[in-house]
PAFI-64658 format. One record per residue: y negated, x, z negated of N, C-alpha, C in turn. Coordinates in steps of 0.02 Angstrom, whole numbers, padded with zeros to 5 digits, always signed. Example, Ala and Ser with C-alpha at 12.3 -4.5 7.8 and 13.67 -1.06 7.14 Angstrom:
% PAFI-64658
+00284+00660-00390+00225+00615-00390+00165+00660-00390/+00112+00642-00354+00053+00684-00357-00002+00645-00394/
This chain:
% PAFI-64658
-06697-00981-02370-06728-01016-02420-06786-01054-02384/-06791-01114-02400-06852-01150-02371-06921-01128-02379/-06955-01135-02330-07025-01108-02340-07077-01166-02362/-07048-01229-02370-07094-01285-02386-07111-01280-02464/-07168-01275-02477-07206-01272-02540-07268-01308-02555/-07283-01315-02612-07337-01366-02624-07401-01334-02594/-07409-01263-02597-07468-01227-02570-07451-01173-02516/-07496-01173-02462-07467-01109-02428-07508-01043-02464/-07555-01045-02485-07587-00991-02523-07602-01007-02596/-07590-00964-02635-07615-00956-02698-07660-00893-02714/-07731-00893-02725-07755-00842-02743-07760-00834-02815/-07729-00770-02844-07726-00753-02909-07783-00703-02925/-07818-00720-02981-07886-00674-02987-07936-00702-02951/-07939-00752-02940-07999-00783-02910-08068-00768-02942/-08070-00764-03010-08128-00759-03046-08156-00685-03041/-08119-00637-03015-08152-00576-03012-08198-00559-02953/-08222-00504-02957-08267-00492-02904-08252-00504-02820/-08193-00463-02818-08164-00475-02749-08126-00529-02748/-08099-00569-02793-08072-00629-02794-08120-00685-02769/-08171-00675-02789-08225-00737-02772-08236-00713-02708/-08254-00667-02680-08274-00644-02606-08206-00672-02564/-08152-00664-02581-08093-00680-02551-08091-00763-02544/-08093-00778-02598-08094-00847-02599-08165-00893-02547/-08209-00855-02538-08262-00881-02499-08243-00871-02426/-08209-00805-02414-08174-00803-02356-08131-00858-02326/-08081-00859-02373-08018-00921-02358-08057-00987-02349/-08114-00996-02384-08133-01054-02376-08192-01076-02308/-08212-01021-02283-08243-01017-02232-08194-01007-02156/-08145-00983-02160-08098-00955-02115-08033-00994-02100/-08007-01022-02167-07944-01047-02151-07946-01106-02120/-07894-01129-02066-07902-01176-02022-07886-01242-02071/-07903-01299-02045-07871-01366-02071-07805-01371-02077/-07788-01394-02134-07711-01413-02146-07681-01350-02188/-07705-01288-02193-07696-01243-02247-07718-01268-02312/-07652-01261-02352-07668-01291-02426-07672-01223-02465/-07726-01227-02507-07747-01165-02549-07760-01186-02622/-07737-01153-02672-07748-01170-02742-07780-01094-02771/-07827-01099-02813-07855-01050-02855-07818-01029-02924/-07802-00959-02939-07763-00967-03004-07812-00893-03037/-07792-00907-03111-07822-00861-03149-07806-00878-03224/-07834-00846-03269-07815-00861-03333-07861-00900-03375/-07918-00907-03346-07976-00947-03374-08000-01002-03324/-07975-01067-03351-07987-01129-03315-08064-01142-03303/-08101-01133-03352-08178-01137-03350-08207-01100-03291/-08186-01036-03299-08211-00989-03239-08185-01013-03180/-08131-01026-03170-08104-01050-03107-08139-01113-03084/-08160-01159-03117-08202-01215-03096-08266-01192-03070/-08290-01135-03111-08352-01122-03086-08357-01071-03022/-08308-01044-03009-08289-01012-02947-08286-01060-02885/-08249-01113-02902-08235-01161-02848-08302-01203-02845/-08341-01219-02893-08409-01248-02882-08450-01214-02830/-08449-01152-02825-08495-01109-02781-08458-01094-02715/-08410-01128-02693-08376-01132-02626-08401-01172-02589/-08403-01170-02515-08410-01226-02478-08381-01293-02492/-08409-01341-02465-08388-01413-02489-08314-01418-02477/-08282-01396-02412-08209-01409-02399-08164-01381-02454/-08190-01331-02491-08150-01309-02541-08161-01317-02613/-08200-01373-02621-08212-01392-02680-08167-01429-02726/-08118-01452-02678-08062-01489-02703-08002-01452-02703/-07995-01390-02699-07941-01341-02699-07920-01357-02779/-07854-01358-02785-07816-01365-02856-07830-01292-02885/-07829-01303-02961-07839-01245-03001-07775-01229-03036/-07747-01173-03044-07684-01155-03085-07696-01110-03144/-07672-01119-03190-07687-01069-03247-07633-01034-03249/-07636-00967-03245-07580-00923-03249-07607-00856-03285/-07560-00818-03305-07581-00744-03344-07537-00688-03330/-07557-00633-03310-07514-00583-03296-07465-00560-03363/-07492-00586-03414-07443-00569-03473-07398-00616-03484/-07399-00683-03450-07349-00732-03466-07298-00736-03407/-07256-00710-03418-07197-00717-03361-07191-00790-03332/-07180-00825-03374-07161-00915-03358-07216-00934-03313/-07280-00915-03334-07325-00954-03298-07339-00917-03220/-07315-00846-03220-07309-00812-03147-07261-00856-03111/-07205-00862-03144-07141-00888-03094-07158-00947-03086/-07188-00991-03118-07213-01068-03091-07260-01063-03044/-07302-01028-03041-07356-01013-02992-07326-00987-02923/-07274-00933-02927-07249-00916-02875-07202-00974-02837/-07172-01006-02879-07124-01058-02855-07163-01108-02821/-07230-01121-02820-07261-01170-02793-07295-01137-02731/-07299-01084-02717-07334-01050-02659-07293-01023-02603/-07312-01019-02543-07281-00994-02491-07312-00912-02490/-07372-00905-02493-07396-00837-02504-07451-00826-02568/-07432-00780-02607-07467-00767-02663-07523-00704-02639/-07587-00704-02655-07632-00667-02644-07657-00633-02711/-07652-00572-02727-07676-00560-02793-07726-00504-02806/-07785-00501-02841-07826-00454-02839-07828-00426-02918/-07778-00453-02955-07775-00428-03026-07745-00358-03039/-07788-00312-03047-07781-00242-03063-07808-00220-03135/-07793-00155-03138-07760-00109-03106-07679-00140-03109/-07652-00112-03051-07583-00158-03038-07531-00115-03074/-07540-00062-03089-07484-00016-03133-07484-00057-03202/-07536-00088-03228-07550-00129-03293-07534-00182-03281/-07534-00224-03230-07533-00299-03231-07496-00325-03176/-07472-00274-03122-07444-00318-03061-07373-00324-03062/-07340-00281-03093-07264-00279-03082-07233-00360-03100/-07252-00396-03152-07217-00455-03166-07233-00511-03109/-07298-00505-03074-07304-00552-03022-07258-00520-02969/-07249-00464-02946-07199-00442-02890-07130-00473-02917/-07120-00465-02970-07050-00485-02990-07033-00553-02986/-07091-00606-02998-07087-00668-02990-07087-00692-02920/-07130-00661-02878-07133-00674-02805-07062-00650-02766/-07037-00586-02789-06970-00562-02758-06924-00625-02783/-06917-00643-02825-06863-00689-02861-06867-00758-02828/-06935-00775-02820-06942-00847-02785-06947-00849-02719/-06942-00792-02681-06941-00791-02602-07007-00806-02578/-07056-00783-02614-07130-00801-02601-07160-00731-02577/-07199-00747-02524-07226-00675-02498-07285-00669-02535/-07308-00591-02532-07359-00572-02584-07387-00518-02556/-07461-00519-02563-07511-00465-02534-07560-00442-02596/-07584-00382-02595-07613-00358-02651-07670-00307-02621/-07712-00271-02667-07754-00227-02647-07739-00153-02676/-07679-00142-02695-07661-00076-02736-07681-00021-02690/-07699+00041-02733-07699+00101-02709-07671+00152-02745/-07620+00111-02786-07587+00168-02848-07518+00192-02817/-07510+00240-02811-07433+00270-02795-07387+00256-02835/-07392+00251-02904-07339+00230-02960-07319+00179-02958/-07371+00129-02956-07356+00056-02950-07313+00042-02895/-07327+00066-02840-07300+00057-02774-07234+00073-02771/-07222+00131-02801-07157+00159-02824-07110+00110-02849/-07144+00100-02910-07101+00070-02957-07084-00009-02932/-07122-00023-02893-07117-00111-02862-07048-00087-02812/-07064-00039-02771-07000-00031-02726-06936-00017-02761/-06943+00014-02805-06881+00038-02841-06843-00030-02884/-06896-00070-02918-06869-00113-02950-06854-00191-02916/-06886-00199-02851-06893-00262-02826-06881-00257-02752/-06872-00207-02713-06861-00202-02644-06785-00244-02636/-06741-00232-02663-06677-00270-02645-06690-00334-02665/-06713-00354-02726-06719-00428-02748-06760-00466-02689/-06811-00434-02664-06860-00466-02615-06820-00468-02556/-06787-00416-02531-06742-00428-02475-06689-00486-02472/-06661-00488-02524-06608-00540-02534-06634-00615-02526/-06702-00619-02567-06725-00682-02555-06770-00698-02505/-06796-00651-02459-06828-00656-02400-06903-00653-02406/-06918-00634-02466-06988-00623-02490-07027-00560-02453/-07082-00563-02420-07112-00517-02401-07162-00484-02441/-07151-00428-02468-07196-00407-02525-07244-00350-02484/-07304-00370-02483-07339-00306-02441-07400-00294-02476/-07394-00229-02521-07442-00201-02556-07502-00177-02506/-07560-00154-02537-07610-00129-02502-07641-00154-02431/-07667-00217-02445-07693-00254-02385-07771-00260-02397/-07802-00198-02411-07869-00198-02416-07892-00128-02383/-07953-00106-02391-07967-00029-02373-07913+00025-02389/-07866+00013-02440-07815+00047-02459-07766-00016-02445/-07726+00000-02376-07722+00055-02346-07716+00039-02269/-07760-00025-02254-07747-00066-02185-07776-00018-02131/-07835-00005-02129-07864+00036-02068-07824+00092-02055/-07803+00138-02103-07746+00191-02086-07683+00171-02058/-07652+00114-02089-07592+00101-02072-07594+00061-02016/-07629+00007-02000-07635-00028-01931-07661+00021-01871/-07704+00067-01892-07739+00122-01843-07681+00154-01812/-07634+00184-01853-07586+00233-01834-07541+00192-01789/-07507+00127-01829-07470+00074-01780-07494+00070-01719/-07555+00048-01721-07596+00030-01650-07581+00096-01594/-07592+00148-01638-07593+00214-01582-07517+00228-01559/-07481+00223-01607-07412+00227-01591-07383+00190-01534/-07393+00124-01545-07382+00065-01501-07414+00087-01427/-07485+00104-01418-07508+00110-01353-07480+00181-01328/-07468+00222-01372-07433+00290-01338-07368+00276-01313/-07329+00240-01342-07259+00229-01328-07262+00173-01261/-07308+00133-01264-07312+00079-01200-07337+00119-01140/-07370+00176-01138-07401+00205-01087-07344+00268-01072/-07297+00269-01105-07231+00323-01086-07253+00395-01102/-07309+00396-01157-07342+00462-01175-07301+00498-01225/-07232+00486-01238-07204+00511-01290-07214+00481-01363/-07206+00532-01415-07217+00504-01478-07278+00542-01518/-07299+00509-01572-07349+00549-01611-07339+00613-01629/-07368+00664-01631-07362+00728-01655-07411+00749-01717/-07451+00797-01713-07501+00805-01760-07562+00746-01754/-07571+00722-01809-07607+00658-01805-07671+00657-01864/-07723+00662-01862-07776+00662-01905-07832+00598-01908/-07833+00579-01964-07892+00520-01975-07946+00548-01989/-08009+00535-01959-08078+00559-01978-08110+00500-01997/-08111+00496-02074-08143+00433-02103-08225+00443-02110/-08264+00387-02088-08344+00390-02099-08349+00323-02129/-08383+00326-02184-08404+00258-02219-08467+00245-02262/-08486+00199-02265-08550+00174-02315-08521+00131-02366/-08528+00134-02423-08508+00088-02466-08501+00104-02538/-08501+00057-02579-08503+00072-02652-08444+00091-02681/-08438+00125-02745-08385+00134-02780-08353+00080-02810/-08302+00076-02817-08260+00018-02843-08236+00042-02909/-08254-00004-02956-08247+00008-03028-08175-00007-03048/-08141-00051-03010-08067-00058-03013-08031-00007-02988/-08050+00029-02931-08011+00087-02909-08020+00143-02955/-08081+00161-02987-08086+00207-03040-08031+00190-03088/-08029+00126-03120-07988+00116-03176-07913+00125-03146/-07907+00118-03092-07833+00128-03077-07813+00207-03062/-07869+00238-03054-07862+00312-03042-07856+00340-03119/-07880+00314-03171-07876+00342-03236-07805+00325-03267/-07793+00266-03247-07720+00242-03272-07672+00287-03240/-07680+00307-03180-07623+00348-03162-07630+00413-03181/-07687+00446-03202-07694+00513-03229-07656+00505-03294/-07674+00455-03332-07639+00446-03397-07560+00440-03400/-07543+00406-03342-07467+00398-03335-07422+00475-03323/-07460+00517-03294-07422+00579-03270-07438+00633-03320/-07467+00617-03386-07475+00667-03425-07417+00686-03454/-07394+00744-03458-07330+00753-03494-07265+00714-03473/-07270+00695-03405-07211+00669-03376-07202+00694-03304/-07162+00758-03318-07149+00784-03244-07129+00743-03189/-07075+00702-03201-07054+00655-03154-07108+00614-03118/-07146+00586-03160-07210+00533-03130-07260+00584-03086/-07266+00636-03112-07305+00684-03078-07280+00704-03012/-07223+00716-03009-07179+00737-02945-07186+00681-02893/-07184+00618-02924-07196+00567-02870-07269+00561-02833/-07309+00575-02886-07383+00573-02858-07400+00618-02819/-07365+00681-02820-07386+00738-02775-07345+00743-02724/-07293+00700-02724-07242+00702-02657-07269+00680-02606/-07268+00715-02548-07296+00677-02479-07267+00626-02458/-07199+00620-02473-07149+00554-02453-07140+00521-02520/-07190+00510-02561-07179+00479-02627-07162+00405-02621/-07173+00377-02558-07159+00312-02555-07107+00297-02497/-07071+00342-02484-07020+00343-02425-06957+00305-02445/-06925+00271-02403-06870+00226-02419-06803+00270-02422/-06812+00333-02388-06761+00380-02383-06789+00445-02391/-06810+00468-02446-06831+00537-02459-06793+00599-02427/-06726+00598-02432-06694+00654-02416-06683+00662-02341/-06705+00616-02304-06709+00618-02229-06775+00621-02190/-06808+00626-02233-06885+00636-02201-06898+00713-02166/-06931+00711-02117-06940+00774-02070-06975+00827-02112/-06955+00893-02099-06996+00942-02140-07054+00957-02108/-07098+01000-02132-07156+01018-02096-07215+00976-02106/-07218+00926-02154-07269+00876-02151-07328+00917-02189/-07398+00903-02163-07451+00930-02200-07448+00921-02264/-07478+00968-02292-07498+00953-02372-07563+00914-02377/-07573+00891-02440-07642+00860-02454-07691+00912-02451/-07746+00903-02424-07800+00948-02416-07867+00944-02445/-07880+00992-02484-07949+01005-02520-07997+01045-02486/-07980+01050-02435-08031+01106-02399-08094+01068-02361/-08142+01111-02355-08200+01088-02309-08187+01132-02255/-08195+01107-02192-08182+01136-02129-08233+01123-02075/-08249+01162-02027-08285+01158-01975-08235+01130-01925/-08220+01064-01893-08167+01051-01866-08185+01039-01785/-08157+01085-01745-08180+01087-01679-08156+01020-01646/-08105+00980-01664-08087+00926-01625-08138+00868-01613/-08177+00870-01681-08235+00819-01679-08294+00847-01687/-08303+00914-01681-08363+00940-01682-08412+00925-01745/-08378+00931-01802-08414+00910-01868-08374+00943-01915/-08414+00947-01976-08382+00970-02042-08343+00902-02069/-08288+00922-02105-08251+00876-02133-08239+00891-02201/-08223+00853-02250-08216+00862-02326-08149+00817-02338/-08123+00835-02404-08070+00800-02431-08093+00721-02431/-08048+00686-02421-08062+00606-02411-08018+00575-02481/-08061+00547-02512-08028+00520-02588-07960+00481-02583/-07961+00433-02528-07898+00396-02518-07844+00426-02479/-07848+00490-02461-07795+00512-02427-07732+00518-02453/-07733+00535-02517-07665+00548-02551-07629+00482-02560/-07652+00426-02554-07618+00369-02553-07612+00346-02477/-07663+00332-02441-07654+00317-02371-07597+00353-02335/-07605+00413-02340-07555+00453-02302-07482+00438-02315/-07460+00421-02384-07402+00403-02403-07375+00339-02382/-07425+00281-02367-07405+00226-02349-07390+00229-02269/-07436+00279-02232-07423+00277-02165-07348+00310-02147/-07337+00353-02202-07267+00390-02180-07211+00339-02203/-07227+00289-02256-07167+00242-02261-07164+00203-02206/-07221+00179-02181-07211+00128-02112-07171+00174-02056/-07188+00232-02053-07150+00273-02001-07067+00268-02021/-07060+00279-02075-06973+00273-02097-06949+00210-02094/-06998+00156-02116-06962+00090-02111-06954+00073-02035/-06995+00092-02000-06989+00073-01923-06933+00112-01894/-06895+00145-01916-06841+00201-01891-06884+00252-01858/-06924+00281-01894-06965+00336-01861-06988+00314-01795/-07015+00265-01785-07035+00243-01716-07105+00284-01700/-07154+00314-01744-07202+00355-01737-07180+00424-01708/-07116+00441-01721-07092+00507-01711-07061+00551-01768/-07008+00589-01759-06984+00634-01792-07027+00699-01799/-07065+00711-01756-07125+00757-01762-07189+00734-01785/-07196+00677-01804-07253+00656-01832-07286+00696-01890/-07343+00706-01901-07374+00749-01957-07434+00717-01964/-07452+00695-02023-07517+00656-02035-07557+00686-02091/-07622+00675-02085-07677+00688-02129-07731+00649-02122/-07784+00634-02176-07843+00611-02175-07893+00654-02204/-07954+00652-02174-08011+00681-02197-08060+00645-02186/-08123+00673-02221-08191+00635-02215-08235+00672-02171/-08271+00635-02124-08306+00675-02074-08377+00666-02103/-08416+00712-02113-08468+00729-02158-08532+00743-02116/-08522+00770-02047-08590+00781-02015-08585+00853-01988/-08639+00872-01945-08637+00931-01901-08686+00990-01944/-08673+01044-01919-08716+01099-01941-08730+01116-02006/-08791+01138-02027-08793+01159-02090-08783+01104-02143/-08826+01050-02120-08819+00995-02163-08746+00971-02174/-08711+00959-02120-08638+00940-02133-08596+00989-02175/-08615+01049-02161-08573+01099-02210-08589+01089-02284/-08667+01080-02306-08679+01064-02377-08652+01005-02389/-08653+00953-02346-08627+00886-02368-08550+00890-02387/-08511+00926-02349-08438+00936-02365-08423+00963-02433/-08463+01022-02444-08458+01052-02505-08469+01005-02557/-08528+00965-02554-08549+00923-02610-08496+00863-02627/-08467+00845-02565-08418+00790-02575-08351+00821-02608/-08325+00882-02583-08275+00909-02623-08295+00927-02693/-08345+00958-02705-08359+00966-02766-08369+00911-02813/-08397+00844-02799-08404+00786-02826-08329+00748-02836/-08286+00758-02802-08226+00732-02797-08176+00768-02852/-08193+00843-02852-08157+00884-02897-08189+00867-02968/-08247+00857-02979-08270+00861-03041-08251+00787-03067/-08241+00728-03026-08221+00660-03048-08157+00665-03086/-08113+00702-03046-08039+00707-03054-08039+00745-03128/-08082+00807-03130-08067+00837-03193-08100+00802-03243/-08152+00761-03233-08180+00716-03290-08126+00665-03320/-08086+00630-03272-08039+00589-03283-07980+00618-03333/-07972+00686-03331-07926+00725-03355-07942+00749-03425/-07996+00725-03443-08039+00764-03498-08057+00707-03537/-08034+00680-03585-08053+00619-03630-08125+00611-03655/-08154+00663-03676-08224+00647-03701-08268+00636-03634/-08247+00663-03573-08294+00657-03517-08287+00588-03486/-08232+00544-03503-08222+00484-03464-08285+00438-03471/-08328+00435-03528-08378+00388-03541-08433+00409-03485/-08431+00471-03462-08486+00484-03408-08471+00452-03349/-08397+00452-03334-08371+00423-03278-08391+00348-03263/-08374+00318-03322-08385+00250-03325-08459+00226-03320/-08505+00277-03341-08571+00251-03344-08600+00249-03274/-08565+00280-03225-08603+00294-03161-08561+00252-03105/-08506+00226-03127-08471+00172-03084-08471+00100-03119/-08470+00049-03059-08460-00021-03095-08412-00025-03127/-08409-00081-03187-08344-00087-03216-08288-00135-03178/-08236-00137-03198-08190-00172-03140-08221-00247-03150/-08208-00280-03092-08237-00346-03091-08309-00356-03056/-08335-00296-03075-08413-00303-03040-08420-00258-02969/-08472-00280-02944-08478-00240-02871-08555-00237-02849/-08566-00221-02780-08631-00217-02756-08667-00277-02730/-08722-00276-02722-08767-00337-02706-08745-00361-02635/-08769-00419-02618-08740-00443-02553-08767-00415-02500/-08844-00376-02521-08882-00333-02468-08831-00268-02455/-08818-00234-02507-08770-00174-02498-08709-00189-02466/-08675-00245-02484-08612-00260-02454-08613-00259-02377/-08672-00298-02344-08676-00315-02286-08695-00252-02251/-08744-00200-02281-08753-00143-02244-08716-00086-02242/-08655-00091-02285-08600-00047-02268-08551-00050-02206/-08515-00005-02209-08472-00004-02137-08415+00050-02158/-08370+00052-02110-08316+00111-02115-08298+00119-02034/-08276+00168-02025-08241+00188-01960-08187+00247-01971/-08133+00224-01943-08078+00286-01956-08063+00299-01878/-08076+00360-01858-08056+00395-01796-07995+00429-01790/-07944+00415-01776-07877+00435-01774-07855+00481-01717/-07848+00539-01715-07837+00573-01654-07775+00597-01662/-07731+00616-01604-07656+00637-01600-07647+00676-01536/-07605+00722-01533-07581+00752-01479-07502+00737-01476/-07482+00700-01423-07412+00681-01432-07359+00730-01403/-07292+00716-01407-07247+00757-01389-07236+00773-01320/-07285+00741-01275-07286+00764-01211-07353+00809-01198/-07399+00816-01241-07446+00854-01242-07514+00813-01235/-07510+00750-01225-07563+00707-01209-07603+00688-01271/-07680+00694-01262-07724+00674-01322-07738+00607-01316/-07725+00567-01375-07749+00496-01392-07796+00497-01447/-07819+00433-01446-07874+00413-01501-07868+00338-01513/-07863+00324-01569-07866+00258-01602-07931+00259-01645/-07976+00187-01638-08030+00179-01684-08011+00110-01713/-08023+00113-01793-08020+00052-01828-08088+00046-01860/-08133+00006-01852-08196+00008-01887-08213-00070-01900/-08272-00079-01940-08286-00135-01964-08357-00138-01995/-08398-00184-01991-08462-00186-02023-08447-00228-02092/-08482-00194-02147-08470-00224-02211-08442-00165-02257/-08476-00167-02322-08444-00126-02367-08369-00135-02369/-08342-00067-02351-08254-00061-02352-08228-00084-02415/-08253-00075-02474-08211-00093-02536-08221-00163-02553/-08275-00196-02519-08291-00268-02552-08279-00315-02480/-08337-00311-02445-08339-00367-02391-08291-00357-02337/-08278-00298-02318-08216-00283-02268-08161-00298-02293/-08146-00269-02356-08081-00289-02393-08061-00357-02410/-08115-00405-02425-08090-00462-02440-08067-00503-02373/-08102-00476-02312-08073-00507-02253-08000-00488-02242/-07986-00422-02239-07927-00391-02239-07866-00425-02276/-07892-00437-02340-07850-00477-02396-07829-00552-02378/-07894-00571-02363-07877-00647-02342-07843-00664-02281/-07854-00618-02233-07817-00628-02159-07754-00601-02171/-07730-00555-02218-07660-00543-02229-07615-00607-02254/-07652-00646-02300-07610-00698-02318-07608-00755-02260/-07665-00763-02224-07669-00822-02167-07622-00803-02114/-07607-00720-02107-07559-00707-02060-07488-00730-02080/-07471-00720-02147-07413-00734-02165-07396-00819-02163/-07450-00853-02175-07440-00925-02180-07442-00947-02093/-07473-00933-02058-07483-00942-01987-07451-00909-01931/-07429-00849-01939-07409-00808-01887-07342-00764-01911/-07309-00798-01967-07252-00762-01999-07190-00743-01952/-07179-00788-01902-07121-00785-01867-07135-00733-01807/-07205-00712-01794-07219-00669-01744-07233-00595-01769/-07229-00598-01840-07228-00539-01884-07169-00486-01872/-07175-00416-01877-07125-00379-01880-07085-00369-01934/-07028-00352-01930-06988-00350-01996-06933-00293-01969/-06928-00234-02017-06889-00187-02004-06819-00201-01993/-06774-00172-01943-06717-00192-01934-06656-00196-01988/-06623-00246-01983-06583-00254-02035-06608-00281-02105/-06666-00300-02104-06697-00331-02155-06708-00400-02163/-06720-00435-02223-06735-00494-02216-06801-00504-02261/-06825-00452-02291-06894-00460-02330-06886-00380-02366/-06924-00384-02419-06929-00320-02464-06995-00298-02466/-07005-00241-02492-07063-00209-02498-07083-00175-02440/-07140-00208-02404-07157-00182-02331-07221-00154-02340/-07248-00145-02282-07316-00104-02270-07356-00157-02224/-07423-00143-02218-07455-00193-02176-07429-00185-02105/-07410-00120-02082-07392-00111-02016-07331-00141-02010/-07278-00140-02048-07206-00163-02037-07196-00233-02062/-07236-00261-02101-07231-00326-02115-07279-00380-02087/-07341-00341-02056-07377-00394-02027-07402-00377-01957/-07408-00319-01949-07413-00288-01867-07468-00311-01830/-07451-00334-01760-07506-00347-01719-07535-00411-01723/-07486-00463-01748-07516-00525-01770-07587-00522-01818/-07571-00483-01864-07623-00461-01922-07684-00424-01877/-07661-00368-01843-07729-00334-01812-07762-00394-01757/-07724-00435-01729-07767-00474-01692-07805-00524-01732/-07793-00545-01795-07830-00593-01820-07884-00547-01851/-07894-00482-01872-07933-00450-01886-07996-00439-01833/-07956-00424-01779-08009-00414-01721-08048-00479-01710/-08015-00541-01718-08060-00603-01707-08110-00604-01759/-08097-00568-01820-08156-00569-01862-08201-00532-01850/-08205-00482-01800-08259-00430-01792-08235-00359-01791/-08179-00352-01815-08149-00280-01826-08144-00254-01754/-08155-00180-01751-08127-00150-01698-08070-00119-01711/-08000-00129-01672-07934-00100-01665-07920-00087-01611/-07916-00017-01584-07902-00004-01512-07873+00075-01514/-07837+00078-01443-07809+00150-01447-07814+00154-01361/-07841+00220-01347-07841+00245-01280-07829+00319-01271/-07812+00349-01221-07806+00419-01204-07877+00448-01216/-07869+00514-01217-07938+00554-01220-07940+00593-01163/-07995+00595-01135-08007+00626-01065-08004+00695-01081/
């Protein structure tokens, strides 16, 4: 299918908080000649967002489309080479757009951290997208780019050094940033969807819930951990990481899609690094308690208003000062099949769920426009439901490094 379209990128959901930030990033960093349109359901709000962008973007066309109007989504997808969408929760609003892009042969990127949406998109549209050549790449934000590209970079470096394959691998996450109202809304939606549905619950709890070939996955994979530990590997206490139950499934999908390039003995987990000594221990138990309490509150209807009171509403976010002061760091440690110890670091300045995420999302779209031919594609595939590692790979990592991210791997002495 020809890749010639009216627009290189259509940003759908441009009037939301992350949508506006992504529009600003694209306006500042898109090379001359890249054609971009803003899309959403409210033309007046779109005009307002466009008016606040740098001068070069104030002539960007506007497209009115609604996630509940399949015809408008199909028309939008047919005009674009790439659709970037921030319209979530994706389980509620995302599948019709995935369908439109898969059928139109249009590449697609989003910010989802929702296992069930991702699984549904795979089951319903992977074959359609593979046939049309569309690269459908969910989770191109803090969910789950740092984890997915970090392990991809680590595995590539280990392989190039002749140090074997990845074995036991742990990501130690550190971050400073605000709570995303959209993420909380997605979590509540997922909690609702598994109540009384054993099959859906099984998918959420399955360590290989996003696998393309569940029956052939290796045995012995770590379970999701809720423990607080004094971890000797990093000399600090660790606690449960709220995003681990999603990120780990994306990373495992990448391993399977790449023909188990990370290794058949690859075992993966993610934890949060919280500090040393007595203070670190106390913080670890506080994090574990807060996470457990939040999950419990989401499962009890009368307590949900309390959760909503302490987090931003979907579409809202932190101040510019808070976004600037935020950061994230993913310290990924592995012992390879040859016994060598290696480490990868993925880090960036900026609130991970907002400032850093809008860079990751925007650069994912630009990678598909400018570097698509250099991007990886799993063997035997023409497109389909991919991951950041298997659909964007090193060209994407290089673009993020050019934006100030650290993405590197090296042996540990």
